[in-house]
All heavy atoms as TSV, in Angstrom:
chain	resi	resn	atom	element	x	y	z
A	1	MET	N	N	47.537	-14.692	-9.370
A	1	MET	CA	C	47.836	-13.337	-8.973
A	1	MET	C	C	48.525	-12.605	-10.120
A	1	MET	O	O	49.296	-13.187	-10.859
A	1	MET	CB	C	48.769	-13.333	-7.766
A	1	MET	CG	C	48.025	-13.323	-6.446
A	1	MET	SD	S	49.098	-13.460	-5.027
A	1	MET	CE	C	50.119	-12.050	-5.187
A	2	ALA	N	N	48.249	-11.316	-10.177
A	2	ALA	CA	C	48.853	-10.508	-11.235
A	2	ALA	C	C	50.291	-10.172	-10.879
A	2	ALA	O	O	50.618	-9.890	-9.727
A	2	ALA	CB	C	48.058	-9.234	-11.418
A	3	HIS	N	N	51.157	-10.211	-11.886
A	3	HIS	CA	C	52.549	-9.832	-11.708
A	3	HIS	C	C	52.878	-8.759	-12.743
A	3	HIS	O	O	52.649	-8.969	-13.939
A	3	HIS	CB	C	53.476	-11.036	-11.915
A	3	HIS	CG	C	53.437	-11.994	-10.784
A	3	HIS	ND1	N	52.516	-13.010	-10.722
A	3	HIS	CD2	C	54.182	-12.091	-9.672
A	3	HIS	CE1	C	52.718	-13.697	-9.612
A	3	HIS	NE2	N	53.716	-13.164	-8.957
A	4	PRO	N	N	53.432	-7.633	-12.303
A	4	PRO	CA	C	53.758	-6.587	-13.270
A	4	PRO	C	C	54.953	-6.993	-14.131
A	4	PRO	O	O	55.888	-7.630	-13.655
A	4	PRO	CB	C	54.098	-5.380	-12.397
A	4	PRO	CG	C	54.513	-5.951	-11.096
A	4	PRO	CD	C	53.735	-7.210	-10.921
A	5	LYS	N	N	54.903	-6.602	-15.408
A	5	LYS	CA	C	56.027	-6.888	-16.297
A	5	LYS	C	C	57.168	-5.915	-16.065
A	5	LYS	O	O	58.316	-6.245	-16.341
A	5	LYS	CB	C	55.568	-6.814	-17.750
A	5	LYS	CG	C	54.786	-8.005	-18.204
A	5	LYS	CD	C	54.660	-8.020	-19.700
A	5	LYS	CE	C	54.075	-9.339	-20.137
A	5	LYS	NZ	N	54.207	-9.524	-21.561
A	6	ARG	N	N	56.846	-4.713	-15.614
A	6	ARG	CA	C	57.864	-3.688	-15.387
A	6	ARG	C	C	57.752	-3.161	-13.962
A	6	ARG	O	O	56.664	-3.165	-13.378
A	6	ARG	CB	C	57.660	-2.507	-16.344
A	6	ARG	CG	C	57.677	-2.858	-17.811
A	6	ARG	CD	C	59.092	-2.731	-18.370
A	6	ARG	NE	N	59.122	-2.915	-19.816
A	6	ARG	CZ	C	59.305	-4.085	-20.402
A	6	ARG	NH1	N	59.444	-5.178	-19.700
A	6	ARG	NH2	N	59.352	-4.165	-21.716
A	7	ASN	N	N	58.874	-2.688	-13.424
A	7	ASN	CA	C	58.852	-2.084	-12.096
A	7	ASN	C	C	58.169	-0.721	-12.153
A	7	ASN	O	O	58.306	0.003	-13.129
A	7	ASN	CB	C	60.282	-1.873	-11.574
A	7	ASN	CG	C	60.927	-3.155	-11.137
A	7	ASN	OD1	O	60.233	-4.133	-10.886
A	7	ASN	ND2	N	62.245	-3.157	-11.049
A	8	HIS	N	N	57.471	-0.385	-11.096
A	8	HIS	CA	C	56.920	0.964	-10.978
A	8	HIS	C	C	58.034	1.874	-10.481
A	8	HIS	O	O	58.806	1.498	-9.597
A	8	HIS	CB	C	55.751	0.992	-9.988
A	8	HIS	CG	C	54.489	0.447	-10.572
A	8	HIS	ND1	N	53.496	1.240	-11.051
A	8	HIS	CD2	C	54.076	-0.828	-10.754
A	8	HIS	CE1	C	52.519	0.483	-11.506
A	8	HIS	NE2	N	52.846	-0.787	-11.330
A	9	SER	N	N	58.090	3.077	-11.011
A	9	SER	CA	C	59.137	4.009	-10.613
A	9	SER	C	C	58.894	4.492	-9.180
A	9	SER	O	O	57.785	4.391	-8.646
A	9	SER	CB	C	59.168	5.212	-11.549
A	9	SER	OG	O	57.997	5.981	-11.379
A	10	LYS	N	N	59.939	5.042	-8.576
A	10	LYS	CA	C	59.805	5.578	-7.222
A	10	LYS	C	C	58.812	6.732	-7.193
A	10	LYS	O	O	58.058	6.889	-6.229
A	10	LYS	CB	C	61.169	6.054	-6.727
A	10	LYS	CG	C	62.165	4.940	-6.549
A	10	LYS	CD	C	63.512	5.483	-6.095
A	10	LYS	CE	C	64.546	4.374	-6.070
A	10	LYS	NZ	N	65.331	4.334	-7.301
A	11	THR	N	N	58.781	7.520	-8.253
A	11	THR	CA	C	57.848	8.637	-8.318
A	11	THR	C	C	56.412	8.136	-8.332
A	11	THR	O	O	55.557	8.658	-7.618
A	11	THR	CB	C	58.116	9.475	-9.587
A	11	THR	OG1	O	59.468	9.895	-9.580
A	11	THR	CG2	C	57.197	10.667	-9.653
A	12	ARG	N	N	56.155	7.126	-9.127
A	12	ARG	CA	C	54.803	6.574	-9.214
A	12	ARG	C	C	54.388	5.947	-7.881
A	12	ARG	O	O	53.252	6.104	-7.445
A	12	ARG	CB	C	54.760	5.550	-10.332
A	12	ARG	CG	C	53.376	5.069	-10.651
A	12	ARG	CD	C	53.360	4.323	-11.951
A	12	ARG	NE	N	52.035	3.802	-12.187
A	12	ARG	CZ	C	51.610	3.434	-13.378
A	12	ARG	NH1	N	52.395	3.547	-14.427
A	12	ARG	NH2	N	50.406	2.963	-13.522
A	13	ARG	N	N	55.302	5.239	-7.239
A	13	ARG	CA	C	55.034	4.643	-5.930
A	13	ARG	C	C	54.722	5.728	-4.913
A	13	ARG	O	O	53.759	5.622	-4.147
A	13	ARG	CB	C	56.255	3.841	-5.479
A	13	ARG	CG	C	56.135	3.262	-4.080
A	13	ARG	CD	C	57.489	2.942	-3.494
A	13	ARG	NE	N	58.290	4.146	-3.314
A	13	ARG	CZ	C	59.615	4.155	-3.188
A	13	ARG	NH1	N	60.291	3.025	-3.268
A	13	ARG	NH2	N	60.267	5.273	-3.000
A	14	ASP	N	N	55.525	6.801	-4.913
A	14	ASP	CA	C	55.346	7.867	-3.937
A	14	ASP	C	C	54.061	8.660	-4.185
A	14	ASP	O	O	53.447	9.155	-3.240
A	14	ASP	CB	C	56.560	8.792	-3.935
A	14	ASP	CG	C	57.813	8.083	-3.414
A	14	ASP	OD1	O	57.664	7.016	-2.775
A	14	ASP	OD2	O	58.921	8.578	-3.653
A	15	LYS	N	N	53.655	8.781	-5.434
A	15	LYS	CA	C	52.387	9.451	-5.738
A	15	LYS	C	C	51.223	8.686	-5.115
A	15	LYS	O	O	50.266	9.281	-4.630
A	15	LYS	CB	C	52.175	9.547	-7.249
A	15	LYS	CG	C	52.934	10.646	-7.920
A	15	LYS	CD	C	52.600	10.654	-9.406
A	15	LYS	CE	C	53.466	11.638	-10.151
A	15	LYS	NZ	N	53.185	11.600	-11.604
A	16	ARG	N	N	51.288	7.375	-5.145
A	16	ARG	CA	C	50.238	6.550	-4.546
A	16	ARG	C	C	50.207	6.716	-3.030
A	16	ARG	O	O	49.154	6.673	-2.415
A	16	ARG	CB	C	50.461	5.079	-4.920
A	16	ARG	CG	C	49.358	4.159	-4.427
A	16	ARG	CD	C	49.627	2.711	-4.769
A	16	ARG	NE	N	50.763	2.182	-4.035
A	16	ARG	CZ	C	51.920	1.818	-4.580
A	16	ARG	NH1	N	52.121	1.945	-5.876
A	16	ARG	NH2	N	52.894	1.328	-3.835
A	17	ARG	N	N	51.369	6.923	-2.434
A	17	ARG	CA	C	51.465	6.989	-0.979
A	17	ARG	C	C	51.226	8.384	-0.410
A	17	ARG	O	O	51.395	8.580	0.787
A	17	ARG	CB	C	52.850	6.498	-0.541
A	17	ARG	CG	C	53.043	5.027	-0.802
A	17	ARG	CD	C	54.409	4.571	-0.360
A	17	ARG	NE	N	54.600	3.155	-0.650
A	17	ARG	CZ	C	55.731	2.505	-0.475
A	17	ARG	NH1	N	56.800	3.130	-0.022
A	17	ARG	NH2	N	55.818	1.222	-0.768
A	18	THR	N	N	50.870	9.362	-1.235
A	18	THR	CA	C	50.682	10.718	-0.718
A	18	THR	C	C	49.549	10.796	0.285
A	18	THR	O	O	49.528	11.690	1.116
A	18	THR	CB	C	50.387	11.717	-1.855
A	18	THR	OG1	O	49.221	11.299	-2.549
A	18	THR	CG2	C	51.563	11.832	-2.799
A	19	HIS	N	N	48.600	9.876	0.238
A	19	HIS	CA	C	47.462	9.920	1.146
A	19	HIS	C	C	47.724	9.165	2.439
A	19	HIS	O	O	46.874	9.167	3.329
A	19	HIS	CB	C	46.229	9.348	0.456
A	19	HIS	CG	C	45.884	10.062	-0.803
A	19	HIS	ND1	N	45.413	11.350	-0.822
A	19	HIS	CD2	C	45.978	9.685	-2.094
A	19	HIS	CE1	C	45.216	11.730	-2.065
A	19	HIS	NE2	N	45.556	10.727	-2.865
A	20	TYR	N	N	48.880	8.500	2.567
A	20	TYR	CA	C	49.213	7.774	3.794
A	20	TYR	C	C	49.805	8.776	4.774
A	20	TYR	O	O	50.992	9.078	4.723
A	20	TYR	CB	C	50.245	6.672	3.540
A	20	TYR	CG	C	49.834	5.578	2.585
A	20	TYR	CD1	C	50.746	4.619	2.202
A	20	TYR	CD2	C	48.551	5.483	2.081
A	20	TYR	CE1	C	50.401	3.597	1.330
A	20	TYR	CE2	C	48.191	4.471	1.215
A	20	TYR	CZ	C	49.121	3.535	0.847
A	20	TYR	OH	O	48.784	2.520	0.000
A	21	LYS	N	N	49.010	9.287	5.656
A	21	LYS	CA	C	49.522	10.259	6.608
A	21	LYS	C	C	48.780	10.114	7.934
A	21	LYS	O	O	47.645	9.634	7.965
A	21	LYS	CB	C	49.383	11.668	6.069
A	21	LYS	CG	C	47.985	12.054	5.684
A	21	LYS	CD	C	47.962	13.377	4.959
A	21	LYS	CE	C	46.586	13.572	4.332
A	21	LYS	NZ	N	46.612	14.429	3.201
A	22	ALA	N	N	49.430	10.523	8.977
A	22	ALA	CA	C	48.824	10.465	10.299
A	22	ALA	C	C	47.887	11.651	10.475
A	22	ALA	O	O	48.173	12.758	10.028
A	22	ALA	CB	C	49.903	10.489	11.372
A	23	VAL	N	N	46.775	11.410	11.120
A	23	VAL	CA	C	45.827	12.476	11.403
A	23	VAL	C	C	45.681	12.620	12.913
A	23	VAL	O	O	45.742	11.628	13.651
A	23	VAL	CB	C	44.450	12.214	10.763
A	23	VAL	CG1	C	44.537	12.268	9.254
A	23	VAL	CG2	C	43.879	10.884	11.201
A	24	ALA	N	N	45.515	13.830	13.370
A	24	ALA	CA	C	45.346	14.081	14.799
A	24	ALA	C	C	43.973	13.568	15.236
A	24	ALA	O	O	42.992	13.712	14.498
A	24	ALA	CB	C	45.465	15.565	15.092
A	25	PRO	N	N	43.881	12.961	16.420
A	25	PRO	CA	C	42.581	12.470	16.884
A	25	PRO	C	C	41.637	13.639	17.170
A	25	PRO	O	O	42.067	14.724	17.556
A	25	PRO	CB	C	42.926	11.705	18.169
A	25	PRO	CG	C	44.200	12.287	18.629
A	25	PRO	CD	C	44.945	12.696	17.394
A	26	THR	N	N	40.346	13.408	16.983
A	26	THR	CA	C	39.342	14.424	17.261
A	26	THR	C	C	39.142	14.497	18.765
A	26	THR	O	O	38.841	13.502	19.413
A	26	THR	CB	C	38.023	14.074	16.568
A	26	THR	OG1	O	38.284	13.834	15.192
A	26	THR	CG2	C	37.026	15.199	16.703
A	27	LEU	N	N	39.334	15.682	19.307
A	27	LEU	CA	C	39.234	15.874	20.750
A	27	LEU	C	C	37.973	16.644	21.101
A	27	LEU	O	O	37.496	17.469	20.325
A	27	LEU	CB	C	40.459	16.618	21.276
A	27	LEU	CG	C	41.805	15.929	21.072
A	27	LEU	CD1	C	42.930	16.817	21.563
A	27	LEU	CD2	C	41.842	14.592	21.776
A	28	GLY	N	N	37.465	16.359	22.287
A	28	GLY	CA	C	36.296	17.052	22.797
A	28	GLY	C	C	36.516	17.406	24.251
A	28	GLY	O	O	37.597	17.205	24.807
A	29	VAL	N	N	35.484	17.946	24.872
A	29	VAL	CA	C	35.550	18.351	26.277
A	29	VAL	C	C	34.555	17.512	27.052
A	29	VAL	O	O	33.402	17.345	26.635
A	29	VAL	CB	C	35.223	19.854	26.423
A	29	VAL	CG1	C	35.236	20.276	27.873
A	29	VAL	CG2	C	36.222	20.677	25.635
A	30	CYS	N	N	34.987	16.968	28.177
A	30	CYS	CA	C	34.117	16.166	29.040
A	30	CYS	C	C	33.016	17.067	29.593
A	30	CYS	O	O	33.280	18.151	30.115
A	30	CYS	CB	C	34.923	15.544	30.177
A	30	CYS	SG	S	33.908	14.600	31.345
A	31	SER	N	N	31.762	16.612	29.479
A	31	SER	CA	C	30.639	17.422	29.955
A	31	SER	C	C	30.552	17.446	31.474
A	31	SER	O	O	29.914	18.334	32.049
A	31	SER	CB	C	29.326	16.879	29.381
A	31	SER	OG	O	29.142	15.541	29.783
A	32	ASN	N	N	31.220	16.506	32.146
A	32	ASN	CA	C	31.154	16.438	33.611
A	32	ASN	C	C	32.263	17.254	34.272
A	32	ASN	O	O	31.998	18.085	35.131
A	32	ASN	CB	C	31.237	14.980	34.056
A	32	ASN	CG	C	31.033	14.830	35.546
A	32	ASN	OD1	O	30.033	15.277	36.080
A	32	ASN	ND2	N	31.977	14.203	36.211
A	33	CYS	N	N	33.536	17.044	33.851
A	33	CYS	CA	C	34.653	17.702	34.541
A	33	CYS	C	C	35.381	18.720	33.682
A	33	CYS	O	O	36.201	19.476	34.184
A	33	CYS	CB	C	35.639	16.653	35.051
A	33	CYS	SG	S	36.514	15.779	33.752
A	34	GLY	N	N	35.120	18.738	32.373
A	34	GLY	CA	C	35.759	19.724	31.502
A	34	GLY	C	C	37.128	19.323	30.985
A	34	GLY	O	O	37.795	20.129	30.343
A	35	ALA	N	N	37.556	18.094	31.230
A	35	ALA	CA	C	38.859	17.632	30.744
A	35	ALA	C	C	38.795	17.370	29.243
A	35	ALA	O	O	37.737	17.100	28.683
A	35	ALA	CB	C	39.263	16.356	31.480
A	36	THR	N	N	39.944	17.443	28.576
A	36	THR	CA	C	40.025	17.133	27.152
A	36	THR	C	C	40.064	15.618	26.978
A	36	THR	O	O	40.880	14.943	27.593
A	36	THR	CB	C	41.280	17.759	26.539
A	36	THR	OG1	O	41.260	19.164	26.791
A	36	THR	CG2	C	41.337	17.529	25.051
A	37	ILE	N	N	39.157	15.099	26.129
A	37	ILE	CA	C	39.060	13.652	25.917
A	37	ILE	C	C	38.936	13.369	24.426
A	37	ILE	O	O	38.587	14.250	23.641
A	37	ILE	CB	C	37.840	13.044	26.648
A	37	ILE	CG1	C	36.545	13.705	26.177
A	37	ILE	CG2	C	37.987	13.147	28.141
A	37	ILE	CD1	C	35.287	13.009	26.626
A	38	LYS	N	N	39.237	12.131	24.025
A	38	LYS	CA	C	38.955	11.687	22.669
A	38	LYS	C	C	37.454	11.451	22.568
A	38	LYS	O	O	36.836	10.941	23.507
A	38	LYS	CB	C	39.716	10.400	22.361
A	38	LYS	CG	C	41.203	10.604	22.184
A	38	LYS	CD	C	41.965	9.316	22.066
A	38	LYS	CE	C	41.634	8.557	20.817
A	38	LYS	NZ	N	42.473	7.356	20.642
A	39	LEU	N	N	36.874	11.818	21.436
A	39	LEU	CA	C	35.449	11.630	21.266
A	39	LEU	C	C	35.096	10.144	21.306
A	39	LEU	O	O	35.870	9.302	20.857
A	39	LEU	CB	C	34.986	12.239	19.945
A	39	LEU	CG	C	34.999	13.764	19.871
A	39	LEU	CD1	C	34.472	14.223	18.530
A	39	LEU	CD2	C	34.197	14.383	20.985
A	40	HIS	N	N	33.925	9.841	21.831
A	40	HIS	CA	C	33.384	8.479	21.941
A	40	HIS	C	C	34.226	7.605	22.865
A	40	HIS	O	O	34.277	6.388	22.693
A	40	HIS	CB	C	33.256	7.815	20.560
A	40	HIS	CG	C	32.498	8.639	19.577
A	40	HIS	ND1	N	31.156	8.889	19.676
A	40	HIS	CD2	C	32.906	9.306	18.473
A	40	HIS	CE1	C	30.770	9.651	18.670
A	40	HIS	NE2	N	31.815	9.924	17.930
A	41	HIS	N	N	34.908	8.211	23.851
A	41	HIS	CA	C	35.686	7.467	24.837
A	41	HIS	C	C	35.283	7.925	26.235
A	41	HIS	O	O	34.855	9.062	26.427
A	41	HIS	CB	C	37.189	7.699	24.650
A	41	HIS	CG	C	37.759	6.965	23.487
A	41	HIS	ND1	N	37.554	7.346	22.182
A	41	HIS	CD2	C	38.533	5.853	23.433
A	41	HIS	CE1	C	38.175	6.520	21.375
A	41	HIS	NE2	N	38.771	5.599	22.103
A	42	VAL	N	N	35.450	7.043	27.205
A	42	VAL	CA	C	35.195	7.384	28.594
A	42	VAL	C	C	36.260	8.368	29.066
A	42	VAL	O	O	37.428	8.235	28.710
A	42	VAL	CB	C	35.215	6.114	29.479
A	42	VAL	CG1	C	35.061	6.460	30.944
A	42	VAL	CG2	C	34.127	5.153	29.043
A	43	CYS	N	N	35.856	9.348	29.853
A	43	CYS	CA	C	36.796	10.334	30.386
A	43	CYS	C	C	37.742	9.651	31.368
A	43	CYS	O	O	37.307	8.937	32.272
A	43	CYS	CB	C	36.040	11.459	31.083
A	43	CYS	SG	S	37.115	12.700	31.825
A	44	GLY	N	N	39.029	9.853	31.192
A	44	GLY	CA	C	40.019	9.253	32.074
A	44	GLY	C	C	40.123	9.938	33.417
A	44	GLY	O	O	40.622	9.360	34.382
A	45	GLU	N	N	39.637	11.166	33.516
A	45	GLU	CA	C	39.720	11.924	34.773
A	45	GLU	C	C	38.595	11.552	35.733
A	45	GLU	O	O	38.832	11.303	36.910
A	45	GLU	CB	C	39.664	13.421	34.473
A	45	GLU	CG	C	40.777	13.923	33.577
A	45	GLU	CD	C	42.141	13.843	34.245
A	45	GLU	OE1	O	42.224	14.079	35.460
A	45	GLU	OE2	O	43.100	13.525	33.538
A	46	CYS	N	N	37.360	11.522	35.226
A	46	CYS	CA	C	36.224	11.312	36.119
A	46	CYS	C	C	35.473	10.002	35.873
A	46	CYS	O	O	34.691	9.568	36.713
A	46	CYS	CB	C	35.253	12.481	36.017
A	46	CYS	SG	S	34.494	12.676	34.399
A	47	GLY	N	N	35.669	9.362	34.708
A	47	GLY	CA	C	35.023	8.084	34.424
A	47	GLY	C	C	33.632	8.216	33.831
A	47	GLY	O	O	32.911	7.232	33.741
A	48	TYR	N	N	33.242	9.407	33.400
A	48	TYR	CA	C	31.919	9.610	32.834
A	48	TYR	C	C	31.956	9.473	31.318
A	48	TYR	O	O	32.965	9.751	30.678
A	48	TYR	CB	C	31.388	11.004	33.190
A	48	TYR	CG	C	30.699	11.051	34.529
A	48	TYR	CD1	C	31.414	10.922	35.709
A	48	TYR	CD2	C	29.328	11.220	34.624
A	48	TYR	CE1	C	30.792	10.963	36.931
A	48	TYR	CE2	C	28.688	11.263	35.845
A	48	TYR	CZ	C	29.414	11.129	36.995
A	48	TYR	OH	O	28.787	11.172	38.204
A	49	TYR	N	N	30.830	9.027	30.749
A	49	TYR	CA	C	30.662	8.953	29.301
A	49	TYR	C	C	29.249	9.399	28.983
A	49	TYR	O	O	28.281	8.830	29.489
A	49	TYR	CB	C	30.895	7.530	28.786
A	49	TYR	CG	C	30.689	7.386	27.295
A	49	TYR	CD1	C	31.584	7.957	26.401
A	49	TYR	CD2	C	29.588	6.714	26.780
A	49	TYR	CE1	C	31.402	7.838	25.032
A	49	TYR	CE2	C	29.404	6.588	25.417
A	49	TYR	CZ	C	30.307	7.160	24.550
A	49	TYR	OH	O	30.127	7.063	23.195
A	50	ARG	N	N	29.111	10.425	28.189
A	50	ARG	CA	C	27.830	10.987	27.777
A	50	ARG	C	C	26.945	11.327	28.965
A	50	ARG	O	O	25.737	11.065	28.976
A	50	ARG	CB	C	27.110	10.038	26.822
A	50	ARG	CG	C	27.860	9.820	25.529
A	50	ARG	CD	C	27.101	8.968	24.573
A	50	ARG	NE	N	25.894	9.662	24.125
A	50	ARG	CZ	C	24.964	9.124	23.357
A	50	ARG	NH1	N	25.100	7.892	22.936
A	50	ARG	NH2	N	23.909	9.811	22.998
A	51	GLY	N	N	27.552	11.890	30.012
A	51	GLY	CA	C	26.796	12.358	31.162
A	51	GLY	C	C	26.448	11.304	32.188
A	51	GLY	O	O	25.769	11.599	33.170
A	52	LYS	N	N	26.895	10.060	31.976
A	52	LYS	CA	C	26.593	8.988	32.927
A	52	LYS	C	C	27.891	8.369	33.415
A	52	LYS	O	O	28.866	8.286	32.675
A	52	LYS	CB	C	25.740	7.908	32.263
A	52	LYS	CG	C	24.382	8.394	31.806
A	52	LYS	CD	C	23.634	7.290	31.121
A	52	LYS	CE	C	22.319	7.813	30.560
A	52	LYS	NZ	N	21.632	6.810	29.743
A	53	LEU	N	N	27.892	7.914	34.666
A	53	LEU	CA	C	29.070	7.272	35.230
A	53	LEU	C	C	29.272	5.917	34.561
A	53	LEU	O	O	28.394	5.054	34.590
A	53	LEU	CB	C	28.913	7.084	36.741
A	53	LEU	CG	C	30.113	6.531	37.476
A	53	LEU	CD1	C	31.290	7.483	37.367
A	53	LEU	CD2	C	29.783	6.274	38.936
A	54	ALA	N	N	30.425	5.735	33.925
A	54	ALA	CA	C	30.702	4.479	33.216
A	54	ALA	C	C	31.752	3.655	33.944
A	54	ALA	O	O	31.671	2.427	33.961
A	54	ALA	CB	C	31.197	4.787	31.794
A	55	VAL	N	N	32.737	4.316	34.564
A	55	VAL	CA	C	33.809	3.630	35.259
A	55	VAL	C	C	33.986	4.280	36.621
A	55	VAL	O	O	34.117	5.497	36.735
A	55	VAL	CB	C	35.139	3.728	34.465
A	55	VAL	CG1	C	36.273	3.074	35.208
A	55	VAL	CG2	C	34.991	3.120	33.085
A	56	GLU	N	N	33.954	3.462	37.667
A	56	GLU	CA	C	34.145	3.976	39.023
A	56	GLU	C	C	35.622	4.292	39.225
A	56	GLU	O	O	36.469	3.425	39.036
A	56	GLU	CB	C	33.683	2.937	40.050
A	56	GLU	CG	C	33.576	3.452	41.457
A	56	GLU	CD	C	32.399	4.399	41.638
A	56	GLU	OE1	O	31.352	4.162	41.030
A	56	GLU	OE2	O	32.567	5.375	42.387
A	57	LYS	N	N	35.933	5.519	39.586
A	57	LYS	CA	C	37.317	5.929	39.808
A	57	LYS	C	C	37.644	5.856	41.299
A	57	LYS	O	O	36.818	6.174	42.139
A	57	LYS	CB	C	37.529	7.375	39.321
A	57	LYS	CG	C	37.284	7.578	37.829
A	57	LYS	CD	C	38.232	6.835	36.971
A	57	LYS	CE	C	39.562	7.534	36.943
A	57	LYS	NZ	N	40.519	7.010	36.014
A	58	GLU	N	N	38.884	5.420	41.612
A	58	GLU	CA	C	39.319	5.342	43.003
A	58	GLU	C	C	39.788	6.703	43.476
A	58	GLU	O	O	40.396	7.471	42.714
A	58	GLU	CB	C	40.484	4.359	43.138
A	58	GLU	CG	C	40.126	2.935	42.815
A	58	GLU	CD	C	41.328	2.008	42.938
A	58	GLU	OE1	O	42.374	2.468	43.433
A	58	GLU	OE2	O	41.202	0.858	42.532
A	59	ALA	N	N	39.554	7.017	44.727
A	59	ALA	CA	C	40.035	8.261	45.308
A	59	ALA	C	C	41.496	8.076	45.699
A	59	ALA	O	O	41.864	7.123	46.372
A	59	ALA	CB	C	39.211	8.622	46.545
A	60	VAL	N	N	42.367	8.992	45.243
A	60	VAL	CA	C	43.789	8.918	45.553
A	60	VAL	C	C	44.031	9.647	46.861
A	60	VAL	O	O	43.687	10.821	47.014
A	60	VAL	CB	C	44.619	9.552	44.409
A	60	VAL	CG1	C	46.103	9.515	44.760
A	60	VAL	CG2	C	44.341	8.837	43.105
A	61	ALA	N	N	44.641	8.951	47.844
A	61	ALA	CA	C	44.847	9.561	49.156
A	61	ALA	C	C	46.297	9.946	49.347
A	61	ALA	O	O	47.213	9.463	48.814
A	61	ALA	CB	C	44.433	8.607	50.251
């Protein structure tokens, strides 16, 4: 394994880390109920995915 002869400065380290950042998830609208969902995920409100029922939801009484 390679070992550096000198320490990297804090500035140099921080320059490398400028691209480490959190990104907001891409959101879409459910085609069945209109709820906001993450893309490529089953809707948590109605259980539909791409227009088809994927998960049977229980009726809350």
